[in-house]
C-alpha positions as CSV (number, residue, x, y, z in Angstrom):
1,M,-6.9,-30.0,4.5
2,N,-4.0,-31.0,2.2
3,W,-2.0,-27.9,1.4
4,A,-2.4,-28.4,-2.4
5,D,-6.2,-28.3,-2.0
6,F,-6.3,-24.7,-0.6
7,E,-8.6,-22.6,-2.7
8,L,-8.8,-18.8,-2.7
9,E,-12.4,-18.8,-3.9
10,K,-13.6,-19.7,-0.4
11,W,-11.9,-16.6,0.9
12,R,-13.1,-14.0,-1.6
13,A,-15.4,-12.2,0.8
14,D,-12.6,-12.0,3.5
15,I,-10.1,-10.7,0.9
16,K,-12.6,-8.0,-0.2
17,S,-13.4,-7.0,3.3
18,R,-9.7,-6.8,4.3
19,E,-8.7,-4.8,1.2
20,Q,-11.5,-2.4,1.6
21,R,-10.5,-1.7,5.2
22,M,-7.0,-1.0,4.2
23,R,-8.1,1.2,1.3
24,I,-10.2,3.4,3.7
25,A,-7.3,3.6,6.2
26,A,-4.9,4.6,3.4
27,A,-7.3,7.4,2.4
28,F,-6.9,8.8,6.0
29,K,-10.4,7.9,7.0
30,E,-11.7,5.7,9.7
31,A,-13.0,2.3,8.5
32,D,-14.9,0.0,10.8
33,R,-11.6,-0.6,12.7
34,I,-7.8,-0.1,12.5
35,P,-6.2,-2.7,10.1
36,S,-3.7,-5.2,11.4
37,A,-0.8,-6.2,9.2
38,F,2.3,-8.4,9.2
39,S,5.1,-8.7,6.6
40,I,5.6,-12.5,6.5
41,G,7.5,-14.6,4.1
42,G,9.0,-18.1,3.5
43,S,11.7,-17.8,6.1
44,Y,9.1,-17.2,8.8
45,Y,7.2,-20.2,7.7
46,C,10.4,-22.3,7.9
47,G,10.7,-21.3,11.5
48,M,7.1,-22.3,12.2
49,Y,7.6,-25.8,10.6
50,G,11.1,-26.5,12.0
51,L,12.9,-26.3,8.6
52,D,16.3,-24.9,7.7
53,I,16.0,-21.6,5.8
54,R,19.1,-22.5,3.8
55,D,17.3,-25.6,2.4
56,Y,14.2,-23.5,1.6
57,Y,16.2,-21.1,-0.6
58,A,18.1,-24.0,-2.3
59,N,15.0,-26.1,-3.1
60,P,12.1,-24.8,-5.3
61,E,10.1,-27.9,-4.6
62,M,10.4,-27.3,-0.8
63,Q,9.4,-23.7,-1.3
64,L,6.1,-24.7,-2.8
65,E,4.9,-26.7,0.1
66,V,6.2,-24.2,2.7
67,Q,4.5,-21.3,1.0
68,M,1.2,-23.1,0.6
69,K,1.1,-24.3,4.2
70,G,2.0,-20.8,5.4
71,I,-0.6,-19.1,3.3
72,Q,-3.2,-21.6,4.5
73,W,-2.2,-20.7,8.1
74,E,-2.5,-17.0,7.4
75,Y,-6.0,-17.3,6.1
76,T,-7.3,-19.8,8.6
77,E,-5.4,-18.9,11.8
78,L,-3.7,-15.5,11.7
79,R,-6.6,-13.7,9.8
80,A,-4.9,-10.3,9.8
81,D,-5.9,-7.7,7.3
82,S,-2.6,-8.2,5.4
83,C,-3.6,-11.9,4.8
84,T,-4.6,-11.3,1.2
85,K,-1.9,-13.2,-0.7
86,Q,-3.4,-14.4,-4.0
87,S,-0.4,-16.0,-5.7
88,I,2.8,-17.9,-5.0
89,G,6.2,-17.9,-6.6
90,Y,9.9,-18.9,-6.4
91,E,11.9,-16.8,-3.9
92,C,15.7,-16.4,-4.6
93,G,16.3,-14.7,-1.2
94,P,18.1,-11.5,-0.4
95,I,20.7,-12.0,-3.2
96,Q,19.4,-9.7,-5.8
97,E,22.5,-7.4,-6.1
98,A,24.6,-10.5,-6.4
99,V,22.5,-11.7,-9.3
100,V,22.8,-8.3,-11.0
101,F,26.4,-7.4,-10.3
102,G,28.0,-10.8,-10.0
103,A,28.9,-10.9,-6.3
104,T,29.8,-14.1,-4.4
105,I,26.9,-15.6,-2.4
106,E,27.3,-17.5,0.9
107,R,24.7,-20.0,2.1
108,P,25.3,-20.7,5.8
109,A,23.0,-23.1,7.6
110,G,20.1,-21.8,9.6
111,T,19.7,-18.5,7.8
112,S,19.1,-16.7,4.5
113,P,21.8,-16.6,1.8
114,R,23.9,-13.5,2.0
115,I,26.1,-11.4,-0.4
116,V,29.8,-11.1,0.1
117,H,31.0,-7.6,-0.4
118,M,32.7,-7.2,-3.8
119,F,34.7,-4.0,-3.2
120,A,37.1,-2.7,-0.5
121,N,36.5,1.0,-1.1
122,I,34.6,3.5,-3.2
123,D,37.3,3.6,-5.9
124,E,37.1,-0.2,-6.4
125,A,33.3,0.1,-6.6
126,L,33.5,2.8,-9.2
127,A,35.8,0.7,-11.3
128,G,33.9,-2.5,-10.9
129,L,30.2,-1.6,-10.8
130,K,29.0,-3.2,-14.0
131,F,25.9,-5.1,-14.8
132,P,24.6,-6.9,-17.9
133,P,21.2,-6.2,-19.5
134,V,18.3,-8.3,-18.2
135,G,18.2,-10.5,-21.2
136,Q,22.0,-11.3,-21.1
137,N,22.3,-12.0,-17.4
138,E,23.4,-15.6,-17.0
139,R,22.8,-15.6,-13.2
140,L,19.3,-14.4,-13.7
141,K,18.7,-17.1,-16.3
142,K,19.7,-19.7,-13.6
143,E,17.3,-18.2,-11.1
144,K,14.5,-18.1,-13.7
145,G,15.2,-21.8,-14.3
146,K,14.6,-22.5,-10.6
147,A,11.3,-20.5,-10.9
148,L,10.3,-22.8,-13.8
149,V,11.0,-25.8,-11.5
150,F,8.7,-24.2,-8.9
151,Q,6.0,-23.6,-11.5
152,E,6.2,-27.2,-12.8
153,T,6.1,-28.6,-9.3
154,A,3.0,-26.6,-8.5
155,R,1.3,-27.9,-11.7
156,K,2.1,-31.5,-10.9
157,A,0.8,-31.1,-7.4
158,G,-2.5,-29.7,-8.6
159,V,-2.1,-26.4,-6.7
160,K,-5.0,-24.0,-7.3
161,M,-3.1,-20.8,-6.4
162,P,-1.8,-18.7,-9.3
163,V,2.0,-18.9,-9.8
164,D,4.0,-15.7,-10.5
165,L,6.3,-15.9,-13.4
166,M,9.8,-14.6,-12.7
167,Q,11.0,-12.0,-15.1
168,T,13.7,-10.3,-13.1
169,V,15.0,-9.6,-9.6
170,A,14.0,-6.5,-7.5
171,I,17.2,-4.9,-6.3
172,H,17.3,-2.2,-3.5
173,P,17.3,1.5,-4.2
174,P,20.8,3.0,-4.8
175,L,22.1,3.5,-1.2
176,S,21.0,0.0,0.0
177,C,22.1,-1.5,-3.3
178,L,25.6,-0.2,-2.9
179,C,25.7,-1.2,0.8
180,A,25.1,-4.8,-0.3
181,L,28.2,-4.7,-2.5
182,L,30.5,-2.5,-0.4
183,D,30.9,-2.4,3.4
184,P,28.3,0.1,4.5
185,A,30.9,1.9,6.7
186,E,32.9,2.7,3.5
187,V,29.7,4.1,1.9
188,Y,28.9,6.3,4.9
189,S,32.5,7.5,5.1
190,A,32.4,8.4,1.4
191,M,29.6,10.8,2.1
192,F,32.0,13.0,3.9
193,E,35.4,12.1,2.3
194,E,34.6,11.5,-1.4
195,P,31.0,12.6,-2.0
196,E,31.3,13.1,-5.8
197,K,32.7,9.6,-6.3
198,L,29.9,8.2,-4.1
199,K,27.3,10.0,-6.2
200,K,28.8,8.4,-9.4
201,A,28.6,5.0,-7.8
202,L,25.0,5.6,-6.7
203,D,24.1,6.7,-10.2
204,I,25.2,3.3,-11.5
205,C,23.1,1.6,-8.9
206,F,20.1,3.7,-10.0
207,Q,20.7,2.7,-13.6
208,A,20.7,-0.9,-12.6
209,Y,17.5,-0.4,-10.6
210,I,15.7,0.9,-13.6
211,E,17.0,-1.8,-15.9
212,Y,15.9,-4.6,-13.6
213,T,12.6,-3.0,-12.4
214,D,11.1,-2.1,-15.7
215,P,10.3,-5.7,-16.8
216,W,8.0,-6.3,-13.9
217,I,6.7,-2.9,-12.8
218,G,5.9,-1.7,-16.3
219,K,5.8,1.8,-17.8
220,A,4.4,4.9,-16.2
221,P,2.0,5.5,-14.7
222,V,2.1,2.5,-12.4
223,E,0.0,1.4,-9.4
224,G,2.9,1.5,-6.9
225,V,6.7,1.6,-6.3
226,Y,7.9,-0.4,-3.3
227,L,11.3,0.5,-1.9
228,A,13.2,-1.6,0.6
229,D,15.8,0.8,1.9
230,D,17.2,-0.3,5.3
231,N,20.5,1.5,5.0
232,C,18.8,4.9,4.9
233,C,18.0,4.4,8.6
234,F,21.7,4.9,9.4
235,I,22.3,8.3,7.9
236,S,21.3,11.8,8.9
237,A,18.4,13.7,7.3
238,D,20.9,16.0,5.6
239,S,22.8,13.0,4.1
240,F,19.5,11.5,3.0
241,R,18.6,14.7,1.2
242,E,21.9,14.8,-0.6
243,F,22.6,11.2,-1.4
244,E,19.3,9.3,-1.5
245,M,16.3,11.6,-1.9
246,P,17.3,12.6,-5.4
247,Y,16.8,9.0,-6.5
248,Y,13.4,8.8,-4.8
249,R,12.3,11.8,-6.8
250,K,13.7,10.4,-10.0
251,L,11.8,7.2,-9.5
252,S,8.7,9.1,-8.7
253,E,9.1,11.1,-11.9
254,Y,10.0,8.1,-14.0
255,Y,7.2,5.7,-12.8
256,R,4.6,8.3,-11.6
257,P,3.2,5.8,-9.1
258,K,-0.2,6.2,-7.5
259,E,1.4,4.9,-4.2
260,F,5.1,5.3,-3.2
261,H,5.9,2.8,-0.5
262,L,9.0,2.7,1.7
263,H,10.1,-0.2,3.9
264,T,12.8,0.1,6.6
265,D,13.8,-2.2,9.4
266,G,16.0,0.1,11.5
267,P,15.3,3.5,13.3
268,S,14.1,6.0,10.9
269,D,13.0,8.8,13.3
270,Q,15.5,11.4,11.9
271,L,14.0,10.9,8.4
272,F,10.3,11.3,9.3
273,P,10.3,15.1,8.8
274,V,11.9,14.6,5.4
275,L,10.1,11.6,3.8
276,P,6.9,13.4,2.8
277,E,9.1,15.8,0.8
278,A,10.6,12.7,-1.0
279,G,7.1,11.7,-2.2
280,I,6.6,8.8,0.1
281,T,2.8,8.0,0.6
282,N,3.0,4.7,2.5
283,M,5.7,3.7,5.1
284,D,6.7,0.7,7.1
285,I,8.3,2.8,9.9
286,G,10.5,-0.1,11.1
287,G,10.5,-1.9,14.4
288,F,13.0,0.4,16.1
289,S,11.4,3.7,15.3
290,K,9.2,5.6,17.8
291,L,5.6,5.7,16.6
292,A,5.1,9.0,18.4
293,N,7.7,10.6,16.1
294,A,6.1,9.1,13.0
295,V,2.7,10.5,14.1
296,T,4.2,14.0,14.8
297,H,5.8,14.4,11.4
298,M,3.8,12.2,9.0
299,K,0.3,11.6,10.3
300,G,-2.2,12.6,7.7
301,K,0.5,12.7,5.0
302,V,1.9,9.2,4.9
303,Y,-0.1,5.9,5.6
304,L,1.8,4.5,8.6
305,H,2.6,0.8,9.1
306,G,4.1,-0.2,12.5
307,G,4.0,0.5,16.2
308,L,5.4,-2.9,17.4
309,N,8.7,-4.8,17.2
310,C,9.5,-8.5,16.7
311,K,11.1,-8.5,20.2
312,D,7.6,-7.8,21.6
313,F,6.6,-11.3,20.5
314,Y,9.8,-13.4,20.8
315,G,9.4,-16.8,22.3
316,D,6.6,-19.3,22.3
317,G,3.1,-18.8,23.6
318,P,0.6,-16.0,23.9
319,M,1.1,-12.2,23.5
320,P,2.7,-10.9,26.7
321,P,0.6,-8.4,28.8
322,E,3.2,-5.6,28.2
323,T,2.9,-6.1,24.5
324,R,-0.9,-5.9,24.8
325,Q,-0.4,-2.5,26.6
326,K,2.0,-1.4,23.9
327,A,-0.5,-2.3,21.1
328,L,-3.3,-0.5,22.8
329,A,-1.1,2.6,23.3
330,A,-0.2,2.5,19.6
331,M,-3.8,2.3,18.5
332,R,-4.8,5.1,20.9
333,L,-2.0,7.3,19.6
334,A,-2.0,6.7,15.8
335,G,-5.5,5.3,15.1
336,P,-7.7,8.4,15.2
337,G,-8.5,9.7,11.7
338,G,-7.3,6.6,9.9
339,G,-4.0,6.4,8.0
340,F,-2.5,3.7,10.3
341,Q,-2.0,0.0,10.3
342,L,-1.0,-1.7,13.6
343,A,1.9,-3.9,12.7
344,I,5.3,-5.3,13.5
345,G,7.6,-2.7,11.9
346,G,10.0,-4.3,9.4
347,E,9.8,-8.0,8.6
348,T,8.3,-10.5,10.9
349,Y,11.4,-12.5,11.9
350,V,11.8,-16.2,12.7
351,G,11.3,-16.6,16.5
352,T,8.3,-14.3,16.6
353,S,5.5,-16.3,18.3
354,P,2.8,-17.4,15.9
355,Q,0.3,-17.5,18.7
356,G,1.4,-14.1,19.9
357,I,0.7,-12.4,16.6
358,C,-2.6,-14.3,16.2
359,D,-3.5,-12.8,19.6
360,M,-2.6,-9.3,18.4
361,A,-4.8,-9.7,15.3
362,R,-7.7,-10.7,17.6
363,L,-6.9,-7.7,19.9
364,V,-7.2,-5.3,17.0
365,E,-10.5,-6.9,16.0
366,E,-11.8,-6.3,19.5
367,R,-10.3,-3.0,20.6
368,G,-9.5,-1.3,17.3
369,K,-13.1,-0.6,16.4
370,Y,-14.1,3.0,15.7
371,P,-14.9,5.1,17.6
372,L,-11.8,4.1,19.7
373,E,-12.5,3.5,23.3
374,I,-9.0,2.9,24.8
375,S,-8.2,4.7,28.0
376,E,-4.8,6.0,29.0
377,K,-4.8,3.7,32.0
378,E,-4.9,0.6,29.8
379,T,-1.7,1.7,28.0
380,L,0.5,2.3,31.1
């Protein structure tokens, strides 16, 4: 099948079944089986097809073909419960804070674009943290122009998938936003050395978050708020309570979401006892966290996504036997009672075996059925 001919209508029954399974699990009930999920984007597809990620983010026309091929693969080959994408759109890459605050962007070969830190210390950040309104941001206008190229390319190709219209960019919540513009070590040091200055800088980042999130998320109450907050992984629970949790609560009050999602990549174990207090309802626990700790502190309160790490699937070929054991152990530990998706915590990185994750999706179909029948011996 040509990628432009892919049609969602043929997959409506699958989409409905997958979404229903995840809704039941999110309600802390047992569906027919545990859901399987992966966070997969354009950069992963580039790895699959031998393309340079730098070229992907520089070329809206290339993005169209890569996304369509990747989505077609997800529906026909991977078939995980997260394979429910129903639209495509231009991706600017992890440069959102640069678009909003005006930082320099580097575009090295073989990887995603990255932001060059704008400030040397917290004083410089306080003096220089300025952002234009959405409608007056020239950088955003350029990105929206690329999105229009993507849209027009899709129209000319006869693509049948809906195309998302770009209105804004989604920056990170205050701590991770500031760490994109200032060396994270400086941010962490300021927590102890200049906490009041840090809070003022974080306040500005929060104001920018609201300004640039409102155009696409809408006014309260909303269906969901989705936070990507990797830098919270590297601070203590006490520091989180003082410097980041207040903004989570403000966002919860401001948007009144039905679901409050948190994504992290790094080890978040120290935060698991705290996050339910912050209002989090759904969490990607990250690939370097211990699932047992997440279960101890959040099971039944937060819908958990994780249990595996990209390194469990690196290389070519099938899922390794030790990864199979780890997956079975995760299902046995976190599956009873629902409230759990077996997944690679964090993003699915380039280098993660496509065949390996397909194997995992099939394993969940086979062994994740309720009532669970996974013996301890199988997980050793």
